[in-house]
TIKOLSE-767175 format. One record per residue (C-alpha): x, y, z; residue number from 0; residue in one letter. Coordinates in steps of 0.1 Angstrom, whole numbers, plus 5000, padded with zeros to 4 digits. Example, Ala and Ser with C-alpha at 12.3 -4.5 7.8 and 13.67 -1.06 7.14 Angstrom:
2
+------+------+------+-----+------+
|   c1 |   c2 |   c3 | pos | code |
+------+------+------+-----+------+
| 5123 | 4955 | 5078 |   0 |    a |
| 5137 | 4989 | 5071 |   1 |    s |
+------+------+------+-----+------+
This chain:
221
+------+------+------+-----+------+
|   c1 |   c2 |   c3 | pos | code |
+------+------+------+-----+------+
| 5135 | 5109 | 5127 |   0 |    x |
| 5119 | 5091 | 5093 |   1 |    x |
| 5136 | 5064 | 5088 |   2 |    x |
| 5161 | 5062 | 5059 |   3 |    x |
| 5141 | 5033 | 5043 |   4 |    x |
| 5109 | 5054 | 5042 |   5 |    x |
| 5123 | 5086 | 5029 |   6 |    x |
| 5141 | 5064 | 5001 |   7 |    x |
| 5107 | 5048 | 4993 |   8 |    x |
| 5090 | 5077 | 4994 |   9 |    x |
| 5113 | 5097 | 4974 |  10 |    x |
| 5115 | 5070 | 4946 |  11 |    x |
| 5078 | 5061 | 4944 |  12 |    x |
| 5066 | 5098 | 4943 |  13 |    x |
| 5091 | 5114 | 4925 |  14 |    x |
| 5100 | 5134 | 4954 |  15 |    x |
| 5098 | 5135 | 4996 |  16 |    x |
| 5096 | 5159 | 5017 |  17 |    x |
| 5077 | 5183 | 5007 |  18 |    x |
| 5067 | 5222 | 5019 |  19 |    x |
| 5030 | 5230 | 5034 |  20 |    x |
| 5005 | 5224 | 5010 |  21 |    x |
| 5000 | 5201 | 4984 |  22 |    x |
| 5023 | 5199 | 4955 |  23 |    x |
| 5019 | 5182 | 4926 |  24 |    x |
| 5054 | 5164 | 4910 |  25 |    x |
| 5057 | 5143 | 4883 |  26 |    x |
| 5070 | 5108 | 4884 |  27 |    x |
| 5078 | 5084 | 4853 |  28 |    x |
| 5067 | 5055 | 4871 |  29 |    x |
| 5028 | 5070 | 4868 |  30 |    x |
| 5030 | 5061 | 4833 |  31 |    x |
| 5043 | 5024 | 4835 |  32 |    x |
| 5026 | 4994 | 4848 |  33 |    x |
| 5034 | 4988 | 4890 |  34 |    x |
| 5040 | 4955 | 4910 |  35 |    x |
| 5007 | 4937 | 4893 |  36 |    x |
| 5010 | 4950 | 4862 |  37 |    x |
| 4985 | 4976 | 4862 |  38 |    x |
| 4989 | 5013 | 4861 |  39 |    x |
| 4987 | 5035 | 4896 |  40 |    x |
| 4980 | 5070 | 4874 |  41 |    x |
| 4980 | 5091 | 4903 |  42 |    x |
| 4995 | 5083 | 4939 |  43 |    x |
| 4996 | 5108 | 4968 |  44 |    x |
| 5011 | 5110 | 5002 |  45 |    x |
| 5004 | 5134 | 5030 |  46 |    x |
| 5014 | 5143 | 5066 |  47 |    x |
| 5020 | 5171 | 5088 |  48 |    x |
| 4999 | 5197 | 5063 |  49 |    x |
| 5020 | 5189 | 5033 |  50 |    x |
| 5014 | 5164 | 5005 |  51 |    x |
| 5027 | 5152 | 4975 |  52 |    x |
| 5003 | 5141 | 4946 |  53 |    x |
| 5027 | 5119 | 4917 |  54 |    x |
| 5012 | 5121 | 4882 |  55 |    x |
| 5025 | 5112 | 4845 |  56 |    x |
| 5046 | 5141 | 4834 |  57 |    x |
| 5022 | 5146 | 4809 |  58 |    x |
| 4996 | 5150 | 4837 |  59 |    x |
| 5015 | 5176 | 4855 |  60 |    x |
| 4996 | 5208 | 4844 |  61 |    x |
| 4961 | 5194 | 4840 |  62 |    x |
| 4965 | 5182 | 4878 |  63 |    x |
| 4976 | 5214 | 4892 |  64 |    x |
| 4947 | 5232 | 4874 |  65 |    x |
| 4921 | 5204 | 4889 |  66 |    x |
| 4934 | 5206 | 4926 |  67 |    x |
| 4944 | 5247 | 4926 |  68 |    x |
| 4930 | 5262 | 4959 |  69 |    x |
| 4907 | 5232 | 4963 |  70 |    x |
| 4899 | 5206 | 4992 |  71 |    x |
| 4903 | 5173 | 4983 |  72 |    x |
| 4868 | 5164 | 4986 |  73 |    x |
| 4864 | 5186 | 4955 |  74 |    x |
| 4890 | 5174 | 4932 |  75 |    x |
| 4895 | 5136 | 4941 |  76 |    x |
| 4862 | 5126 | 4920 |  77 |    x |
| 4875 | 5145 | 4888 |  78 |    x |
| 4913 | 5129 | 4893 |  79 |    x |
| 4907 | 5097 | 4872 |  80 |    x |
| 4897 | 5119 | 4841 |  81 |    x |
| 4925 | 5145 | 4846 |  82 |    x |
| 4950 | 5116 | 4846 |  83 |    x |
| 4937 | 5101 | 4813 |  84 |    x |
| 4920 | 5070 | 4830 |  85 |    x |
| 4887 | 5080 | 4840 |  86 |    x |
| 4875 | 5043 | 4839 |  87 |    x |
| 4894 | 5036 | 4872 |  88 |    x |
| 4887 | 5048 | 4907 |  89 |    x |
| 4902 | 5068 | 4935 |  90 |    x |
| 4908 | 5059 | 4970 |  91 |    x |
| 4919 | 5072 | 5000 |  92 |    x |
| 4936 | 5055 | 5027 |  93 |    x |
| 4958 | 5053 | 5066 |  94 |    x |
| 4992 | 5049 | 5057 |  95 |    x |
| 5014 | 5030 | 5080 |  96 |    x |
| 5051 | 5015 | 5085 |  97 |    x |
| 5066 | 4992 | 5105 |  98 |    x |
| 5107 | 4994 | 5119 |  99 |    x |
| 5098 | 4969 | 5149 | 100 |    x |
| 5075 | 4940 | 5140 | 101 |    x |
| 5056 | 4925 | 5171 | 102 |    x |
| 5073 | 4893 | 5187 | 103 |    x |
| 5042 | 4871 | 5174 | 104 |    x |
| 5048 | 4837 | 5166 | 105 |    x |
| 5054 | 4831 | 5127 | 106 |    x |
| 5021 | 4809 | 5116 | 107 |    x |
| 5023 | 4809 | 5076 | 108 |    x |
| 5049 | 4792 | 5050 | 109 |    x |
| 5058 | 4809 | 5018 | 110 |    x |
| 5047 | 4795 | 4987 | 111 |    x |
| 5039 | 4802 | 4951 | 112 |    x |
| 5010 | 4824 | 4945 | 113 |    x |
| 4990 | 4798 | 4922 | 114 |    x |
| 4990 | 4774 | 4956 | 115 |    x |
| 4955 | 4756 | 4950 | 116 |    x |
| 4924 | 4770 | 4969 | 117 |    x |
| 4942 | 4808 | 4973 | 118 |    x |
| 4919 | 4834 | 4963 | 119 |    x |
| 4924 | 4855 | 4934 | 120 |    x |
| 4940 | 4881 | 4944 | 121 |    x |
| 4968 | 4862 | 4960 | 122 |    x |
| 4971 | 4856 | 4921 | 123 |    x |
| 4981 | 4890 | 4912 | 124 |    x |
| 5017 | 4886 | 4930 | 125 |    x |
| 5044 | 4871 | 4911 | 126 |    x |
| 5065 | 4864 | 4941 | 127 |    x |
| 5060 | 4838 | 4968 | 128 |    x |
| 5031 | 4846 | 4990 | 129 |    x |
| 5026 | 4840 | 5027 | 130 |    x |
| 4999 | 4818 | 5034 | 131 |    x |
| 4981 | 4795 | 5064 | 132 |    x |
| 4964 | 4765 | 5055 | 133 |    x |
| 4942 | 4741 | 5077 | 134 |    x |
| 4953 | 4703 | 5085 | 135 |    x |
| 4932 | 4697 | 5054 | 136 |    x |
| 4954 | 4724 | 5033 | 137 |    x |
| 4928 | 4742 | 5028 | 138 |    x |
| 4937 | 4781 | 5027 | 139 |    x |
| 4925 | 4802 | 5056 | 140 |    x |
| 4945 | 4832 | 5052 | 141 |    x |
| 4976 | 4848 | 5033 | 142 |    x |
| 5000 | 4875 | 5026 | 143 |    x |
| 5015 | 4890 | 4996 | 144 |    x |
| 5043 | 4917 | 4993 | 145 |    x |
| 5035 | 4945 | 4970 | 146 |    x |
| 5075 | 4953 | 4959 | 147 |    x |
| 5069 | 4990 | 4948 | 148 |    x |
| 5110 | 4996 | 4947 | 149 |    x |
| 5140 | 4987 | 4964 | 150 |    x |
| 5128 | 5005 | 4993 | 151 |    x |
| 5094 | 4998 | 4999 | 152 |    x |
| 5074 | 4967 | 5001 | 153 |    x |
| 5035 | 4971 | 5008 | 154 |    x |
| 5018 | 4942 | 5028 | 155 |    x |
| 4987 | 4931 | 5016 | 156 |    x |
| 4964 | 4903 | 5037 | 157 |    x |
| 4931 | 4887 | 5042 | 158 |    x |
| 4915 | 4861 | 5057 | 159 |    x |
| 4881 | 4839 | 5045 | 160 |    x |
| 4851 | 4843 | 5070 | 161 |    x |
| 4854 | 4815 | 5088 | 162 |    x |
| 4886 | 4816 | 5100 | 163 |    x |
| 4886 | 4854 | 5112 | 164 |    x |
| 4888 | 4862 | 5151 | 165 |    x |
| 4917 | 4836 | 5151 | 166 |    x |
| 4946 | 4863 | 5153 | 167 |    x |
| 4961 | 4850 | 5121 | 168 |    x |
| 4959 | 4883 | 5100 | 169 |    x |
| 4983 | 4900 | 5124 | 170 |    x |
| 5006 | 4873 | 5131 | 171 |    x |
| 5010 | 4870 | 5094 | 172 |    x |
| 5015 | 4907 | 5086 | 173 |    x |
| 5043 | 4906 | 5116 | 174 |    x |
| 5058 | 4874 | 5101 | 175 |    x |
| 5062 | 4893 | 5065 | 176 |    x |
| 5073 | 4926 | 5077 | 177 |    x |
| 5105 | 4906 | 5093 | 178 |    x |
| 5111 | 4892 | 5059 | 179 |    x |
| 5108 | 4928 | 5039 | 180 |    x |
| 5131 | 4942 | 5067 | 181 |    x |
| 5155 | 4914 | 5063 | 182 |    x |
| 5160 | 4922 | 5022 | 183 |    x |
| 5163 | 4959 | 5035 | 184 |    x |
| 5134 | 4974 | 5026 | 185 |    x |
| 5108 | 4993 | 5049 | 186 |    x |
| 5074 | 4971 | 5049 | 187 |    x |
| 5040 | 4994 | 5045 | 188 |    x |
| 5007 | 4987 | 5054 | 189 |    x |
| 4975 | 5008 | 5037 | 190 |    x |
| 4938 | 5004 | 5049 | 191 |    x |
| 4907 | 5027 | 5047 | 192 |    x |
| 4905 | 5047 | 5072 | 193 |    x |
| 4869 | 5033 | 5080 | 194 |    x |
| 4883 | 4994 | 5086 | 195 |    x |
| 4884 | 4992 | 5120 | 196 |    x |
| 4891 | 4952 | 5117 | 197 |    x |
| 4925 | 4959 | 5096 | 198 |    x |
| 4934 | 4990 | 5117 | 199 |    x |
| 4931 | 4967 | 5148 | 200 |    x |
| 4956 | 4938 | 5125 | 201 |    x |
| 4981 | 4968 | 5116 | 202 |    x |
| 4983 | 4981 | 5155 | 203 |    x |
| 4989 | 4941 | 5170 | 204 |    x |
| 5014 | 4937 | 5144 | 205 |    x |
| 5035 | 4967 | 5146 | 206 |    x |
| 5021 | 4994 | 5127 | 207 |    x |
| 5013 | 5023 | 5144 | 208 |    x |
| 4997 | 5054 | 5127 | 209 |    x |
| 5013 | 5078 | 5127 | 210 |    x |
| 4994 | 5102 | 5111 | 211 |    x |
| 5005 | 5095 | 5076 | 212 |    x |
| 4976 | 5094 | 5045 | 213 |    x |
| 4974 | 5081 | 5008 | 214 |    x |
| 4952 | 5088 | 4986 | 215 |    x |
| 4952 | 5085 | 4946 | 216 |    x |
| 4938 | 5069 | 4912 | 217 |    x |
| 4939 | 5029 | 4915 | 218 |    x |
| 4924 | 4998 | 4891 | 219 |    x |
| 4889 | 4984 | 4907 | 220 |    x |
+------+------+------+-----+------+
């Protein structure tokens, strides 16, 4: 049975969930407004079990339906940015995971403002505290930001500097952040490229199994 928080997140984030067999293009006002970082996400899709929802702005529904009709995703996905009016953006496909029971790994980070000295630029996109690990001298080693898509689903993003990889910091940070998201009443999600085995291992170790859900859409570079 699908977790209620995940159900509410997908229905809110996409504009509809679930769907029957096949691909369903649906309208959502969220696709025409800035997302968590102030940038547009003009097309977002999630697929599972032979069915998929592709969410686009209301004004783009008919154009996208014409684009995808009867064609495999490999054919229409490259043309999707133009179909939603943002040809300058890029497409993305990934594994979509979520967690209801984070791995019992010990906490390792501290919650700090995203402007913490030495943090990488990507953490600066967040407007709430980020979870960071620093060494004894205060240098940044790894961090997690929380993308609060809606009241029900919060996506985790993690990064580790090359010199600190292999210590298990990422998995501990992800599990720690997942516990915070669950305590706030939302479901933590985790997306990664299918070919990124390191990210997949972090997800598995932190308590985010691969349940066969995938994501796709149009995103900023």
